[in-house]
TIKOLFI-11376 format. One record per atom (N, C-alpha, C, O): residue number from 1; y, x, z; atom name; residue in three letters. Coordinates in steps of 0.2 Angstrom, whole numbers, padded with zeros to 4 digits. Each point is the difference from the previous one (the first is absolute). Last residue first. Layout:
REM residues N
+------+-------+-------+-------+------+------+
! resi !     Y !     X !     Z ! name ! resn !
+------+-------+-------+-------+------+------+
!  NUM !     Y !     X !     Z !   CA !  ala !
...
+------+-------+-------+-------+------+------+
//
This chain:
REM residues 69
+------+-------+-------+-------+------+------+
! resi !     Y !     X !     Z ! name ! resn !
+------+-------+-------+-------+------+------+
!   69 !  0625 ! -0167 ! -0555 !    N !  unk !
!   69 ! -0005 !  0002 !  0005 !   CA !  unk !
!   69 ! -0001 !  0007 ! -0002 !    C !  unk !
!   69 ! -0004 !  0004 !  0004 !    O !  unk !
!   68 !  0017 ! -0017 ! -0018 !    N !  unk !
!   68 !  0004 !  0003 !  0006 !   CA !  unk !
!   68 ! -0005 !  0002 !  0006 !    C !  unk !
!   68 !  0003 !  0004 !  0004 !    O !  unk !
!   67 ! -0011 ! -0015 ! -0023 !    N !  unk !
!   67 !  0003 !  0006 ! -0003 !   CA !  unk !
!   67 !  0004 !  0004 !  0006 !    C !  unk !
!   67 !  0000 !  0006 !  0001 !    O !  unk !
!   66 ! -0008 ! -0028 !  0002 !    N !  unk !
!   66 ! -0006 !  0004 !  0000 !   CA !  unk !
!   66 !  0003 !  0008 ! -0002 !    C !  unk !
!   66 ! -0003 !  0005 !  0003 !    O !  unk !
!   65 !  0018 ! -0023 ! -0003 !    N !  unk !
!   65 ! -0002 !  0002 !  0007 !   CA !  unk !
!   65 ! -0006 !  0005 !  0000 !    C !  unk !
!   65 !  0000 !  0005 !  0004 !    O !  unk !
!   64 !  0008 ! -0014 ! -0025 !    N !  unk !
!   64 !  0005 !  0005 !  0003 !   CA !  unk !
!   64 ! -0002 !  0001 !  0008 !    C !  unk !
!   64 !  0001 !  0006 !  0002 !    O !  unk !
!   63 ! -0014 ! -0021 ! -0014 !    N !  unk !
!   63 ! -0001 !  0007 ! -0003 !   CA !  unk !
!   63 !  0005 !  0005 !  0003 !    C !  unk !
!   63 ! -0002 !  0005 !  0001 !    O !  unk !
!   62 !  0003 ! -0028 !  0005 !    N !  unk !
!   62 ! -0006 !  0003 !  0003 !   CA !  unk !
!   62 ! -0001 !  0007 ! -0002 !    C !  unk !
!   62 ! -0001 !  0005 !  0003 !    O !  unk !
!   61 !  0019 ! -0017 ! -0013 !    N !  unk !
!   61 !  0001 !  0002 !  0008 !   CA !  unk !
!   61 ! -0006 !  0003 !  0002 !    C !  unk !
!   61 !  0001 !  0005 !  0004 !    O !  unk !
!   60 ! -0003 ! -0013 ! -0025 !    N !  unk !
!   60 !  0005 !  0006 !  0000 !   CA !  unk !
!   60 !  0001 !  0002 !  0007 !    C !  unk !
!   60 !  0001 !  0006 !  0002 !    O !  unk !
!   59 ! -0012 ! -0026 ! -0006 !    N !  unk !
!   59 ! -0004 !  0005 ! -0001 !   CA !  unk !
!   59 !  0003 !  0007 !  0000 !    C !  unk !
!   59 ! -0003 !  0005 !  0003 !    O !  unk !
!   58 !  0016 ! -0024 ! -0001 !    N !  unk !
!   58 ! -0004 !  0001 !  0007 !   CA !  unk !
!   58 ! -0005 !  0006 ! -0002 !    C !  unk !
!   58 ! -0001 !  0004 !  0005 !    O !  unk !
!   57 !  0013 ! -0012 ! -0023 !    N !  unk !
!   57 !  0005 !  0003 !  0004 !   CA !  unk !
!   57 ! -0004 !  0002 !  0007 !    C !  unk !
!   57 !  0000 !  0006 !  0003 !    O !  unk !
!   56 ! -0011 ! -0019 ! -0020 !    N !  unk !
!   56 !  0000 !  0007 ! -0001 !   CA !  unk !
!   56 !  0004 !  0004 !  0005 !    C !  unk !
!   56 ! -0001 !  0005 !  0002 !    O !  unk !
!   55 ! -0010 ! -0029 ! -0003 !    N !  unk !
!   55 !  0004 !  0003 !  0004 !   CA !  unk !
!   55 !  0000 !  0008 ! -0001 !    C !  unk !
!   55 ! -0002 !  0004 !  0005 !    O !  unk !
!   54 ! -0011 ! -0020 ! -0016 !    N !  unk !
!   54 !  0007 ! -0002 ! -0001 !   CA !  unk !
!   54 !  0004 !  0004 !  0004 !    C !  unk !
!   54 !  0006 ! -0001 ! -0001 !    O !  unk !
!   53 ! -0028 !  0011 ! -0001 !    N !  unk !
!   53 !  0000 ! -0006 ! -0004 !   CA !  unk !
!   53 !  0008 ! -0002 ! -0002 !    C !  unk !
!   53 !  0003 !  0002 ! -0004 !    O !  unk !
!   52 ! -0011 !  0017 !  0018 !    N !  unk !
!   52 !  0001 !  0001 ! -0007 !   CA !  unk !
!   52 !  0001 ! -0006 ! -0004 !    C !  unk !
!   52 !  0003 !  0000 ! -0005 !    O !  unk !
!   51 ! -0010 !  0001 !  0029 !    N !  unk !
!   51 !  0007 !  0001 ! -0002 !   CA !  unk !
!   51 !  0002 !  0001 ! -0007 !    C !  unk !
!   51 !  0006 ! -0001 ! -0001 !    O !  unk !
!   50 ! -0029 ! -0004 !  0010 !    N !  unk !
!   50 !  0005 ! -0005 !  0002 !   CA !  unk !
!   50 !  0007 !  0001 ! -0002 !    C !  unk !
!   50 !  0004 ! -0004 ! -0001 !    O !  unk !
!   49 ! -0021 !  0020 ! -0005 !    N !  unk !
!   49 ! -0001 ! -0007 ! -0003 !   CA !  unk !
!   49 !  0005 ! -0005 !  0002 !    C !  unk !
!   49 !  0002 ! -0004 ! -0004 !    O !  unk !
!   48 ! -0001 !  0026 !  0014 !    N !  unk !
!   48 !  0002 !  0000 ! -0007 !   CA !  unk !
!   48 ! -0001 ! -0007 ! -0003 !    C !  unk !
!   48 !  0004 ! -0003 ! -0003 !    O !  unk !
!   47 ! -0010 !  0011 !  0026 !    N !  unk !
!   47 !  0006 ! -0004 ! -0001 !   CA !  unk !
!   47 !  0002 ! -0001 ! -0007 !    C !  unk !
!   47 !  0004 ! -0004 ! -0002 !    O !  unk !
!   46 ! -0023 !  0018 !  0010 !    N !  unk !
!   46 ! -0001 ! -0006 !  0003 !   CA !  unk !
!   46 !  0006 ! -0005 ! -0002 !    C !  unk !
!   46 ! -0002 ! -0006 !  0000 !    O !  unk !
!   45 !  0002 !  0028 ! -0008 !    N !  unk !
!   45 ! -0006 ! -0004 ! -0003 !   CA !  unk !
!   45 !  0000 ! -0006 !  0003 !    C !  unk !
!   45 ! -0002 ! -0005 ! -0003 !    O !  unk !
!   44 !  0018 !  0019 !  0013 !    N !  unk !
!   44 !  0001 ! -0001 ! -0007 !   CA !  unk !
!   44 ! -0005 ! -0005 ! -0003 !    C !  unk !
!   44 !  0002 ! -0005 ! -0003 !    O !  unk !
!   43 ! -0007 !  0014 !  0024 !    N !  unk !
!   43 !  0005 ! -0005 !  0000 !   CA !  unk !
!   43 !  0002 ! -0002 ! -0007 !    C !  unk !
!   43 !  0001 ! -0006 ! -0001 !    O !  unk !
!   42 ! -0016 !  0023 !  0002 !    N !  unk !
!   42 ! -0003 ! -0006 !  0003 !   CA !  unk !
!   42 !  0005 ! -0005 !  0000 !    C !  unk !
!   42 ! -0001 ! -0006 ! -0002 !    O !  unk !
!   41 !  0009 !  0027 ! -0003 !    N !  unk !
!   41 ! -0004 ! -0002 ! -0005 !   CA !  unk !
!   41 ! -0003 ! -0007 !  0001 !    C !  unk !
!   41 ! -0001 ! -0004 ! -0004 !    O !  unk !
!   40 !  0011 !  0015 !  0022 !    N !  unk !
!   40 !  0005 ! -0002 ! -0005 !   CA !  unk !
!   40 ! -0003 ! -0003 ! -0006 !    C !  unk !
!   40 !  0002 ! -0005 ! -0002 !    O !  unk !
!   39 ! -0016 !  0016 !  0018 !    N !  unk !
!   39 !  0003 ! -0007 !  0002 !   CA !  unk !
!   39 !  0005 ! -0002 ! -0004 !    C !  unk !
!   39 !  0000 ! -0006 !  0000 !    O !  unk !
!   38 ! -0009 !  0026 ! -0006 !    N !  unk !
!   38 ! -0005 ! -0005 ! -0001 !   CA !  unk !
!   38 !  0003 ! -0007 !  0003 !    C !  unk !
!   38 ! -0001 ! -0005 ! -0003 !    O !  unk !
!   37 !  0014 !  0024 !  0006 !    N !  unk !
!   37 !  0000 ! -0001 ! -0007 !   CA !  unk !
!   37 ! -0005 ! -0006 ! -0001 !    C !  unk !
!   37 !  0001 ! -0005 ! -0003 !    O !  unk !
!   36 !  0000 !  0015 !  0025 !    N !  unk !
!   36 !  0006 ! -0005 ! -0002 !   CA !  unk !
!   36 !  0000 ! -0002 ! -0008 !    C !  unk !
!   36 !  0002 ! -0005 ! -0001 !    O !  unk !
!   35 ! -0019 !  0019 !  0008 !    N !  unk !
!   35 ! -0001 ! -0006 !  0003 !   CA !  unk !
!   35 !  0006 ! -0005 ! -0001 !    C !  unk !
!   35 !  0000 ! -0006 ! -0001 !    O !  unk !
!   34 !  0000 !  0029 ! -0007 !    N !  unk !
!   34 ! -0005 ! -0005 ! -0004 !   CA !  unk !
!   34 !  0000 ! -0006 !  0003 !    C !  unk !
!   34 ! -0001 ! -0005 ! -0003 !    O !  unk !
!   33 !  0013 !  0021 !  0015 !    N !  unk !
!   33 !  0004 ! -0002 ! -0006 !   CA !  unk !
!   33 ! -0005 ! -0005 ! -0004 !    C !  unk !
!   33 !  0003 ! -0004 ! -0003 !    O !  unk !
!   32 ! -0013 !  0014 !  0021 !    N !  unk !
!   32 !  0005 ! -0005 !  0002 !   CA !  unk !
!   32 !  0004 ! -0003 ! -0005 !    C !  unk !
!   32 !  0001 ! -0006 ! -0001 !    O !  unk !
!   31 ! -0016 !  0024 ! -0003 !    N !  unk !
!   31 ! -0004 ! -0007 !  0001 !   CA !  unk !
!   31 !  0005 ! -0005 !  0003 !    C !  unk !
!   31 ! -0001 ! -0006 ! -0002 !    O !  unk !
!   30 !  0010 !  0028 ! -0003 !    N !  unk !
!   30 ! -0002 ! -0003 ! -0006 !   CA !  unk !
!   30 ! -0004 ! -0007 !  0002 !    C !  unk !
!   30 !  0002 ! -0005 ! -0004 !    O !  unk !
!   29 !  0004 !  0018 !  0022 !    N !  unk !
!   29 !  0006 ! -0003 ! -0003 !   CA !  unk !
!   29 ! -0002 ! -0003 ! -0006 !    C !  unk !
!   29 !  0003 ! -0006 ! -0002 !    O !  unk !
!   28 ! -0021 !  0017 !  0012 !    N !  unk !
!   28 !  0003 ! -0006 !  0004 !   CA !  unk !
!   28 !  0006 ! -0003 ! -0003 !    C !  unk !
!   28 !  0000 ! -0007 ! -0001 !    O !  unk !
!   27 ! -0007 !  0027 ! -0008 !    N !  unk !
!   27 ! -0005 ! -0006 ! -0003 !   CA !  unk !
!   27 !  0002 ! -0006 !  0005 !    C !  unk !
!   27 !  0000 ! -0006 ! -0003 !    O !  unk !
!   26 !  0011 !  0026 !  0009 !    N !  unk !
!   26 !  0002 ! -0003 ! -0007 !   CA !  unk !
!   26 ! -0004 ! -0005 ! -0002 !    C !  unk !
!   26 !  0003 ! -0005 ! -0003 !    O !  unk !
!   25 ! -0009 !  0016 !  0023 !    N !  unk !
!   25 !  0006 ! -0004 !  0001 !   CA !  unk !
!   25 !  0003 ! -0003 ! -0007 !    C !  unk !
!   25 !  0003 ! -0006 !  0000 !    O !  unk !
!   24 ! -0029 !  0009 !  0001 !    N !  unk !
!   24 !  0005 !  0004 !  0001 !   CA !  unk !
!   24 !  0006 ! -0004 !  0001 !    C !  unk !
!   24 !  0001 ! -0006 ! -0001 !    O !  unk !
!   23 ! -0029 !  0002 ! -0002 !    N !  unk !
!   23 !  0006 ! -0002 !  0002 !   CA !  unk !
!   23 !  0005 !  0006 !  0002 !    C !  unk !
!   23 ! -0002 !  0005 !  0003 !    O !  unk !
!   22 ! -0019 ! -0008 ! -0021 !    N !  unk !
!   22 !  0001 !  0003 !  0007 !   CA !  unk !
!   22 !  0007 ! -0002 !  0002 !    C !  unk !
!   22 !  0005 !  0001 ! -0005 !    O !  unk !
!   21 ! -0021 ! -0016 ! -0011 !    N !  unk !
!   21 !  0005 !  0004 !  0000 !   CA !  unk !
!   21 !  0001 !  0003 !  0007 !    C !  unk !
!   21 ! -0001 ! -0003 !  0005 !    O !  unk !
!   20 ! -0015 ! -0014 ! -0015 !    N !  unk !
!   20 ! -0002 !  0007 !  0001 !   CA !  unk !
!   20 !  0006 !  0004 ! -0001 !    C !  unk !
!   20 ! -0001 !  0006 ! -0003 !    O !  unk !
!   19 !  0001 ! -0030 !  0005 !    N !  unk !
!   19 !  0000 !  0003 ! -0007 !   CA !  unk !
!   19 ! -0001 !  0007 !  0000 !    C !  unk !
!   19 !  0001 !  0003 ! -0005 !    O !  unk !
!   18 !  0001 ! -0015 !  0025 !    N !  unk !
!   18 ! -0005 ! -0004 ! -0003 !   CA !  unk !
!   18 ! -0001 !  0003 ! -0007 !    C !  unk !
!   18 ! -0005 ! -0001 ! -0003 !    O !  unk !
!   17 !  0022 !  0010 !  0016 !    N !  unk !
!   17 ! -0007 !  0003 !  0002 !   CA !  unk !
!   17 ! -0005 ! -0004 ! -0004 !    C !  unk !
!   17 ! -0005 !  0002 ! -0002 !    O !  unk !
!   16 !  0027 ! -0010 !  0001 !    N !  unk !
!   16 ! -0001 !  0006 ! -0004 !   CA !  unk !
!   16 ! -0007 !  0003 !  0001 !    C !  unk !
!   16 ! -0003 !  0002 ! -0005 !    O !  unk !
!   15 !  0009 ! -0021 !  0018 !    N !  unk !
!   15 !  0000 ! -0002 ! -0007 !   CA !  unk !
!   15 ! -0001 !  0006 ! -0005 !    C !  unk !
!   15 ! -0004 ! -0001 ! -0005 !    O !  unk !
!   14 !  0006 !  0003 !  0029 !    N !  unk !
!   14 ! -0006 ! -0003 ! -0002 !   CA !  unk !
!   14 ! -0001 ! -0001 ! -0008 !    C !  unk !
!   14 ! -0005 !  0001 ! -0003 !    O !  unk !
!   13 !  0025 !  0008 !  0012 !    N !  unk !
!   13 ! -0005 !  0004 !  0001 !   CA !  unk !
!   13 ! -0007 ! -0003 ! -0002 !    C !  unk !
!   13 ! -0003 !  0004 ! -0004 !    O !  unk !
!   12 !  0023 ! -0018 !  0004 !    N !  unk !
!   12 ! -0001 !  0005 ! -0006 !   CA !  unk !
!   12 ! -0005 !  0005 !  0001 !    C !  unk !
!   12 ! -0003 !  0002 ! -0005 !    O !  unk !
!   11 !  0011 ! -0025 !  0014 !    N !  unk !
!   11 ! -0006 !  0004 !  0002 !   CA !  unk !
!   11 ! -0002 !  0005 ! -0005 !    C !  unk !
!   11 ! -0005 !  0001 ! -0003 !    O !  unk !
!   10 !  0025 ! -0015 !  0001 !    N !  unk !
!   10 ! -0001 !  0000 !  0007 !   CA !  unk !
!   10 ! -0007 !  0004 !  0003 !    C !  unk !
!   10 !  0000 !  0002 !  0005 !    O !  unk !
!    9 !  0007 ! -0003 ! -0029 !    N !  unk !
!    9 !  0007 !  0000 !  0004 !   CA !  unk !
!    9 ! -0002 !  0001 !  0007 !    C !  unk !
!    9 !  0004 !  0004 !  0003 !    O !  unk !
!    8 ! -0022 ! -0008 ! -0019 !    N !  unk !
!    8 !  0004 !  0007 ! -0001 !   CA !  unk !
!    8 !  0006 !  0001 !  0004 !    C !  unk !
!    8 !  0002 !  0005 !  0002 !    O !  unk !
!    7 ! -0014 ! -0026 !  0000 !    N !  unk !
!    7 ! -0004 !  0006 !  0002 !   CA !  unk !
!    7 !  0003 !  0006 ! -0001 !    C !  unk !
!    7 !  0000 !  0005 !  0004 !    O !  unk !
!    6 !  0011 ! -0024 ! -0012 !    N !  unk !
!    6 !  0000 !  0000 !  0007 !   CA !  unk !
!    6 ! -0004 !  0006 !  0003 !    C !  unk !
!    6 !  0002 !  0003 !  0005 !    O !  unk !
!    5 ! -0002 ! -0007 ! -0028 !    N !  unk !
!    5 !  0006 !  0002 !  0002 !   CA !  unk !
!    5 !  0001 !  0001 !  0008 !    C !  unk !
!    5 !  0003 !  0004 !  0002 !    O !  unk !
!    4 ! -0023 ! -0013 ! -0012 !    N !  unk !
!    4 !  0001 !  0007 ! -0001 !   CA !  unk !
!    4 !  0007 !  0003 !  0002 !    C !  unk !
!    4 !  0000 !  0006 !  0003 !    O !  unk !
!    3 ! -0004 ! -0029 ! -0002 !    N !  unk !
!    3 ! -0004 !  0004 !  0005 !   CA !  unk !
!    3 !  0000 !  0007 ! -0001 !    C !  unk !
!    3 !  0001 !  0004 !  0005 !    O !  unk !
!    2 !  0010 ! -0017 ! -0021 !    N !  unk !
!    2 !  0004 ! -0001 !  0007 !   CA !  unk !
!    2 ! -0004 !  0004 !  0005 !    C !  unk !
!    2 !  0003 !  0003 !  0004 !    O !  unk !
!    1 ! -0012 ! -0005 ! -0026 !    N !  unk !
!    1 !  0006 !  0005 !  0001 !   CA !  unk !
!    1 !  0003 !  0000 !  0006 !    C !  unk !
!    1 !  0002 !  0005 !  0003 !    O !  unk !
+------+-------+-------+-------+------+------+
//
């Protein structure tokens, strides 16, 4: 998920052309949106096991940060 997020955010043209899409300004924006979404999902997946144990408030902070992105 992290690699896909970085690819979609910083190499959007290559990422979308690998899926046989023709690039347009709208598709570039969509790809960047997908990149940020993938990065947020990767962050949540990485930290969930650590934070959801006894530190539920810390998990809430991470969730709030990702929602702000």
